[in-house]
C-alpha positions as CSV (number, residue, x, y, z in Angstrom):
1,M,26.5,-3.4,-28.1
2,I,24.9,-2.6,-24.3
3,T,21.7,-0.9,-25.1
4,R,20.8,-3.5,-27.8
5,T,22.2,-6.2,-25.6
6,F,19.4,-4.7,-22.7
7,A,16.9,-4.9,-25.1
8,V,17.3,-8.0,-26.3
9,F,17.0,-9.4,-22.6
10,G,14.1,-7.2,-22.2
11,L,12.3,-8.4,-25.0
12,T,13.5,-11.8,-23.8
13,L,12.0,-10.7,-20.3
14,S,8.6,-9.7,-21.4
15,V,8.0,-12.8,-23.7
16,T,8.6,-14.8,-20.3
17,L,6.8,-13.1,-18.7
18,A,3.6,-13.2,-20.8
19,A,3.8,-16.7,-21.2
20,A,3.9,-17.3,-17.6
21,A,0.6,-15.2,-17.6
22,Q,-1.0,-17.1,-19.7
23,N,-0.1,-20.3,-18.1
24,V,-1.3,-18.9,-14.8
25,T,-4.4,-17.3,-16.5
26,D,-5.3,-21.1,-18.1
27,A,-4.6,-22.5,-14.7
28,L,-7.2,-20.1,-13.3
29,A,-9.8,-21.1,-16.2
30,T,-9.8,-24.7,-15.4
31,L,-9.6,-24.2,-11.7
32,A,-13.3,-21.9,-12.3
33,E,-14.7,-24.8,-13.9
34,T,-14.3,-27.5,-11.8
35,R,-17.3,-28.7,-10.5
36,D,-17.1,-27.4,-6.8
37,V,-15.4,-23.9,-7.2
38,R,-18.0,-23.5,-10.0
39,A,-21.0,-23.7,-7.6
40,A,-19.2,-21.6,-5.5
41,L,-18.8,-18.7,-8.2
42,D,-22.8,-19.5,-9.2
43,A,-23.6,-18.9,-5.5
44,A,-21.5,-15.5,-5.1
45,K,-23.6,-14.3,-8.2
46,T,-26.8,-14.8,-6.3
47,D,-26.1,-14.4,-2.8
48,A,-28.5,-11.9,-1.7
49,S,-27.5,-11.9,1.8
50,I,-24.4,-10.0,1.2
51,V,-26.1,-6.5,0.2
52,D,-28.0,-7.2,3.6
53,D,-24.6,-8.1,5.7
54,Q,-23.5,-5.1,4.2
55,I,-26.5,-2.5,5.3
56,R,-26.5,-4.4,8.8
57,F,-22.6,-4.1,9.4
58,C,-22.8,-0.5,8.3
59,E,-25.6,0.6,10.7
60,I,-23.7,-0.8,13.8
61,P,-20.9,2.3,14.6
62,A,-17.5,1.3,14.9
63,P,-15.6,4.9,15.1
64,P,-12.0,4.6,15.4
65,F,-10.7,3.0,18.6
66,K,-14.1,2.1,19.2
67,E,-15.2,-1.0,17.0
68,E,-16.4,-3.3,19.6
69,R,-20.1,-3.8,18.5
70,R,-19.6,-4.3,14.9
71,A,-16.7,-6.7,16.1
72,S,-19.0,-8.7,18.4
73,A,-21.4,-8.9,15.1
74,L,-19.0,-10.5,12.7
75,K,-17.9,-12.5,15.5
76,L,-21.1,-14.3,15.8
77,A,-21.2,-13.7,11.7
78,F,-17.8,-16.2,11.5
79,E,-19.2,-18.5,14.4
80,H,-22.8,-19.0,12.5
81,L,-20.5,-20.2,9.3
82,G,-18.8,-22.8,11.3
83,L,-15.0,-21.3,11.1
84,A,-12.7,-22.6,13.5
85,D,-11.5,-21.2,16.7
86,V,-13.1,-17.9,16.4
87,R,-11.9,-15.1,19.0
88,I,-11.0,-11.6,19.2
89,D,-7.7,-10.7,20.0
90,K,-6.3,-8.2,22.2
91,A,-6.4,-5.5,19.7
92,G,-9.7,-5.9,19.1
93,N,-9.3,-8.4,15.6
94,V,-11.8,-11.0,14.9
95,I,-10.4,-14.6,13.5
96,G,-11.8,-17.0,12.5
97,S,-10.1,-20.2,10.5
98,R,-11.1,-22.4,7.2
99,P,-8.5,-25.4,7.4
100,G,-7.8,-26.9,4.3
101,A,-6.2,-30.2,3.5
102,T,-2.5,-28.8,5.0
103,S,-1.6,-26.4,6.9
104,R,0.3,-24.9,3.9
105,P,-0.2,-22.5,2.3
106,H,-1.5,-20.6,4.8
107,V,-3.8,-17.3,3.7
108,V,-4.7,-14.4,5.3
109,V,-7.9,-12.6,3.9
110,A,-8.6,-9.4,6.2
111,A,-11.3,-6.6,5.9
112,H,-11.2,-3.6,7.9
113,L,-13.7,-3.1,10.9
114,D,-13.3,1.1,11.9
115,T,-14.8,4.0,9.8
116,V,-13.4,7.7,9.9
117,F,-16.4,9.0,11.6
118,A,-17.1,9.8,14.9
119,E,-19.0,8.6,17.6
120,G,-22.4,9.8,17.6
121,T,-22.7,10.0,13.8
122,N,-26.0,8.9,12.1
123,V,-25.6,5.9,10.4
124,H,-28.4,5.1,8.8
125,V,-28.6,3.4,5.5
126,K,-30.9,4.8,2.4
127,R,-31.9,2.3,0.0
128,D,-32.9,3.7,-3.5
129,G,-33.1,0.7,-6.2
130,S,-29.3,-0.4,-6.2
131,V,-27.7,2.8,-4.8
132,L,-27.4,2.3,-0.6
133,T,-26.2,5.2,0.9
134,G,-24.4,5.7,4.3
135,P,-21.3,6.7,5.8
136,G,-18.9,3.7,5.5
137,I,-21.1,2.0,3.3
138,G,-18.4,1.1,0.8
139,D,-15.2,1.3,2.8
140,N,-15.7,-1.2,4.3
141,C,-18.7,-2.2,5.0
142,R,-18.7,-4.1,1.7
143,G,-15.3,-5.8,2.5
144,L,-16.6,-7.0,5.2
145,A,-20.0,-8.5,3.8
146,T,-17.3,-9.8,1.2
147,L,-15.9,-11.5,3.5
148,V,-18.2,-13.5,5.5
149,A,-19.6,-13.9,1.8
150,I,-16.6,-16.0,0.5
151,V,-16.9,-18.1,3.9
152,R,-20.6,-18.7,3.4
153,V,-20.4,-19.5,-0.7
154,L,-17.2,-21.9,0.0
155,N,-19.0,-23.7,2.7
156,R,-22.3,-24.4,0.5
157,A,-20.5,-25.4,-2.8
158,G,-18.7,-27.7,-0.4
159,V,-15.1,-26.2,-1.4
160,K,-12.1,-27.6,0.5
161,T,-9.4,-25.6,-0.5
162,P,-5.3,-27.5,-0.4
163,G,-4.1,-24.8,2.4
164,S,-5.9,-23.0,5.1
165,V,-6.8,-19.6,5.0
166,T,-7.9,-17.4,8.2
167,F,-10.1,-14.6,8.0
168,V,-10.2,-11.5,10.1
169,A,-12.5,-8.6,10.6
170,N,-9.4,-6.5,11.7
171,V,-9.4,-3.1,13.8
172,G,-7.1,0.2,13.3
173,E,-7.1,0.8,9.2
174,E,-8.8,4.4,9.4
175,G,-7.7,7.5,11.2
176,L,-5.3,7.4,13.9
177,G,-5.6,3.7,14.1
178,N,-1.9,3.4,12.5
179,L,-3.0,-0.2,11.5
180,R,-2.3,-1.7,14.8
181,G,-4.8,-4.5,14.1
182,V,-2.9,-5.9,11.6
183,R,0.5,-5.5,13.2
184,E,-1.2,-7.2,16.7
185,L,-2.4,-9.6,14.0
186,L,1.1,-10.1,12.5
187,D,3.3,-9.9,15.5
188,D,1.4,-11.9,18.2
189,T,-1.7,-12.9,17.6
190,L,-0.9,-15.5,14.4
191,K,1.4,-18.2,15.7
192,A,1.8,-20.4,12.2
193,P,3.5,-18.3,9.5
194,V,1.5,-16.3,6.9
195,D,2.3,-17.4,3.2
196,R,0.1,-14.8,1.2
197,F,-2.0,-11.8,2.4
198,L,-5.1,-10.2,1.2
199,T,-7.3,-7.2,2.3
200,I,-10.5,-6.3,0.7
201,D,-11.0,-2.8,1.2
202,G,-13.6,-0.7,-0.3
203,A,-15.3,-0.3,-3.9
204,G,-14.0,-1.0,-7.3
205,L,-12.5,-4.1,-8.7
206,F,-8.5,-3.0,-8.8
207,V,-5.5,-5.0,-7.7
208,S,-3.3,-2.5,-5.6
209,N,0.3,-4.0,-5.0
210,V,1.9,-0.3,-4.6
211,E,1.4,0.6,-0.7
212,V,1.5,4.4,-0.2
213,G,3.4,6.0,2.9
214,S,2.5,8.4,5.0
215,H,3.2,10.1,8.3
216,R,0.6,11.8,10.2
217,Y,1.8,14.5,12.8
218,R,-0.5,15.7,15.8
219,V,1.5,19.3,16.1
220,T,0.4,21.5,19.4
221,F,1.1,25.2,19.5
222,S,1.3,26.7,22.8
223,G,1.6,30.1,24.5
224,P,1.2,32.5,27.5
225,G,-2.0,33.1,26.3
226,G,-4.3,36.6,27.6
227,H,-6.9,39.1,27.0
228,S,-7.3,39.9,23.7
229,Y,-7.2,43.5,24.2
230,A,-5.3,44.1,26.7
231,G,-2.6,41.3,26.0
232,F,-3.1,42.5,22.0
233,G,1.0,41.5,20.8
234,T,1.3,38.4,22.5
235,P,2.2,35.6,20.5
236,N,-0.9,33.6,19.4
237,P,-0.9,29.7,19.2
238,I,-4.0,29.9,16.8
239,Q,-2.4,32.5,14.1
240,A,0.9,30.8,14.2
241,M,-1.0,27.2,13.5
242,G,-2.9,29.4,10.7
243,R,1.0,30.8,9.2
244,A,1.9,27.4,9.1
245,I,-1.3,25.9,7.4
246,A,-0.7,28.6,5.1
247,R,3.0,27.6,4.4
248,V,1.9,24.0,4.3
249,A,-0.5,24.9,1.4
250,Q,2.5,26.2,-1.0
251,I,4.4,23.2,-0.3
252,R,5.4,21.7,-4.3
253,V,5.1,18.1,-4.4
254,P,5.6,16.0,-7.3
255,D,3.1,14.3,-9.8
256,R,4.7,11.3,-9.9
257,P,5.7,9.9,-7.6
258,R,2.0,10.9,-6.2
259,T,2.8,12.8,-3.2
260,T,0.2,14.3,-1.2
261,F,-0.5,16.4,2.1
262,S,-3.8,17.4,4.2
263,V,-4.5,19.1,7.4
264,G,-7.4,17.1,8.3
265,R,-8.3,18.4,11.9
266,V,-7.8,21.6,13.8
267,G,-8.6,22.5,17.2
268,G,-8.2,24.9,20.4
269,G,-9.0,28.1,22.3
270,T,-10.8,29.3,24.9
271,A,-13.2,32.5,23.6
272,V,-13.8,34.6,21.0
273,N,-11.8,37.3,23.4
274,A,-9.0,35.6,24.4
275,I,-5.4,34.7,23.1
276,P,-5.4,30.5,23.4
277,T,-2.8,29.3,25.3
278,D,-2.7,26.3,22.9
279,C,-4.1,25.1,20.0
280,W,-3.8,21.9,17.5
281,M,-3.8,20.2,14.4
282,E,-3.4,17.1,12.7
283,V,-1.5,16.4,9.2
284,D,-1.7,13.8,6.8
285,L,1.7,13.4,4.6
286,R,1.7,10.6,1.9
287,S,3.8,9.1,-0.9
288,S,4.3,6.0,-3.0
289,S,8.3,7.1,-2.6
290,A,9.7,6.9,0.7
291,S,12.3,9.5,-0.3
292,A,9.9,11.6,-1.7
293,L,8.0,11.1,1.9
294,A,11.3,12.5,3.8
295,M,11.1,15.5,1.3
296,L,8.0,16.3,2.3
297,D,8.1,15.7,5.9
298,A,11.0,18.2,5.9
299,E,9.5,20.9,4.1
300,F,6.6,20.3,6.7
301,R,8.4,20.8,9.6
302,R,10.7,23.8,8.0
303,A,7.1,25.1,7.3
304,I,6.0,25.2,11.0
305,D,9.1,26.3,12.0
306,D,9.1,29.2,10.2
307,A,5.6,30.0,11.2
308,V,6.5,29.8,14.8
309,R,9.2,32.1,13.8
310,D,7.3,35.2,12.4
311,E,4.8,34.5,15.0
312,N,7.2,35.4,17.7
313,T,8.6,38.3,16.0
314,R,5.5,40.4,17.7
315,G,7.9,42.1,19.9
316,S,6.2,41.3,23.5
317,G,9.5,39.2,24.5
318,Q,7.1,36.1,25.5
319,R,7.4,33.4,22.6
320,I,5.4,30.4,21.3
321,S,6.3,26.7,21.5
322,T,5.5,23.7,19.3
323,K,5.2,19.9,20.3
324,V,5.4,17.5,16.5
325,E,4.3,14.3,17.3
326,L,4.4,11.2,15.0
327,V,0.6,9.5,15.8
328,G,1.0,7.6,12.6
329,D,3.5,6.0,10.1
330,R,3.0,4.0,7.2
331,Q,5.8,2.5,5.4
332,A,5.5,2.9,1.5
333,G,6.0,-0.1,-0.4
334,R,5.6,-2.6,-3.2
335,T,4.7,-6.2,-4.1
336,P,6.0,-6.3,-7.6
337,E,4.0,-7.3,-10.5
338,S,5.7,-10.3,-11.3
339,A,5.4,-11.9,-7.9
340,P,3.0,-14.6,-7.8
341,I,0.4,-13.1,-5.9
342,V,0.3,-10.2,-8.6
343,R,-0.1,-12.7,-11.4
344,T,-2.5,-14.8,-9.7
345,A,-4.7,-12.2,-8.9
346,L,-4.5,-10.2,-12.6
347,S,-4.9,-13.9,-13.9
348,A,-8.2,-14.9,-11.3
349,A,-9.5,-11.8,-13.1
350,R,-9.2,-12.6,-16.9
351,A,-10.3,-16.1,-16.1
352,L,-13.6,-14.1,-15.4
353,G,-13.9,-11.8,-18.3
354,L,-12.9,-9.0,-16.0
355,T,-9.9,-6.3,-16.2
356,V,-9.0,-4.9,-13.2
357,P,-5.5,-2.1,-13.0
358,L,-2.7,-2.1,-11.3
359,T,-3.3,0.7,-8.5
360,E,-1.8,2.1,-5.7
361,S,-3.3,2.5,-2.2
362,S,-2.8,2.8,1.8
363,T,-4.0,0.1,3.3
364,D,-3.7,-2.8,5.7
365,A,-1.6,-4.7,3.2
366,S,1.4,-2.0,4.4
367,V,2.2,-4.4,7.5
368,P,2.6,-7.4,5.9
369,V,4.8,-5.8,3.2
370,A,7.2,-4.3,5.0
371,R,7.5,-7.5,6.7
372,G,8.9,-9.4,3.7
373,I,4.6,-11.0,3.1
374,P,3.5,-11.1,-0.2
375,A,0.8,-8.8,0.4
376,I,-1.9,-6.9,-1.9
377,A,-5.2,-4.9,-1.7
378,I,-8.4,-5.4,-3.5
379,G,-11.7,-4.2,-4.1
380,A,-14.9,-5.7,-2.9
381,G,-16.8,-5.1,-6.8
382,G,-19.5,-2.4,-7.1
383,K,-19.3,1.6,-7.7
384,G,-18.7,4.0,-4.7
385,M,-18.6,7.5,-4.4
386,G,-18.2,9.9,-1.7
387,Q,-15.7,7.8,0.7
388,H,-15.2,9.5,4.0
389,T,-18.1,11.5,3.9
390,S,-21.2,10.8,5.4
391,S,-23.3,10.9,2.2
392,E,-20.8,7.9,0.9
393,T,-22.9,5.4,-1.8
394,F,-22.2,2.2,-3.1
395,D,-23.9,1.1,-6.3
396,T,-24.7,-2.8,-6.0
397,A,-25.5,-3.1,-9.4
398,D,-22.9,-6.2,-10.9
399,A,-21.3,-6.0,-7.6
400,W,-21.5,-9.6,-7.6
401,R,-18.3,-9.6,-10.2
402,G,-16.6,-8.3,-7.0
403,A,-17.5,-10.9,-4.9
404,Q,-17.1,-13.9,-7.5
405,Y,-13.4,-12.2,-8.0
406,A,-12.7,-12.5,-4.6
407,V,-14.3,-16.1,-3.9
408,L,-11.6,-17.7,-7.0
409,L,-8.8,-15.3,-6.0
410,V,-9.0,-16.9,-1.9
411,V,-9.2,-20.3,-3.9
412,A,-6.2,-20.1,-5.9
413,L,-4.4,-18.4,-3.3
414,A,-5.0,-21.3,-0.6
415,S,-4.1,-23.8,-3.3
């Protein structure tokens, strides 16, 4: 009887949600055919400036913690488009407002400025037909170009949204940025309540409603050091680190919830013929489940302890020590599929004849989700490959669909 009752309830709920989804889709289809919104969607399809902006922004370096030059370019773009109260806040975020008929709902639309690439990386973009190649060309230069394009086509079509929209080109999404840009934005910069948060991040068409949590560590191994021959037998920090990396590589993680680890950077040492006094590694641990991430974290720490213990048994009486620093912490979270912002995002896609999957990702939306603000991430369209490599590509063929989708979704969220 209990099983049957739950089954019937589940069926009723499914029918109700399906009907509600259809109602939202119908409303979005109607919105898309209003004269000004249709004009904006048509402008998004033919907007050649979006690719020019994508290339232009990408050829301005924006390594972690050094996004100033690209931020200046976005500030000029915001000012040129007539956004109100254009400014750069204490963290380095670029903010501009597009007031609506009223102040609420207040929607924040963001795209991150920074890339994973170090200062000095060649950021020249090569173009071969519809394919662009350059570090960060999809992640997130396409997102930035789409952010600017939304404002441009809404202005061109004379769209006046019922609610207000704040456009943000934010810092601190990549590397060890620890989402500092959006944290500053929500904690201090924006004084008005935020009703909905949308971030545009990377290539493809998707809606990400699940935020992957992550712990990022910098682990420093220290020892007495010495001559490689005369001091042989002295515990070696790099050998301890090597033992730790080998142990981390053997950690078993679940397929579901998806849980991952990576040793991303290492450094240290003095010379080939010296036992080093210190070395370091940076490690990324991730999961869409807070409990799975906690279990992985414990396994990671155990691997370090075991590696140091084994290296310290070399017999000299001297010892290796470690310093484990948490340098990045993103909270796992979820905006339910039944939430209005998710239903609106899926319905906007259907209204345009698009099919977009619900996905998991690690984006700036993690911060608003943790603060209870309805938030999602979407892709900017097109096809991208080689994300986080210097040979990243973005195929602009049909990428206008992503721009159209972003335009309709922003108008819908501000309604």
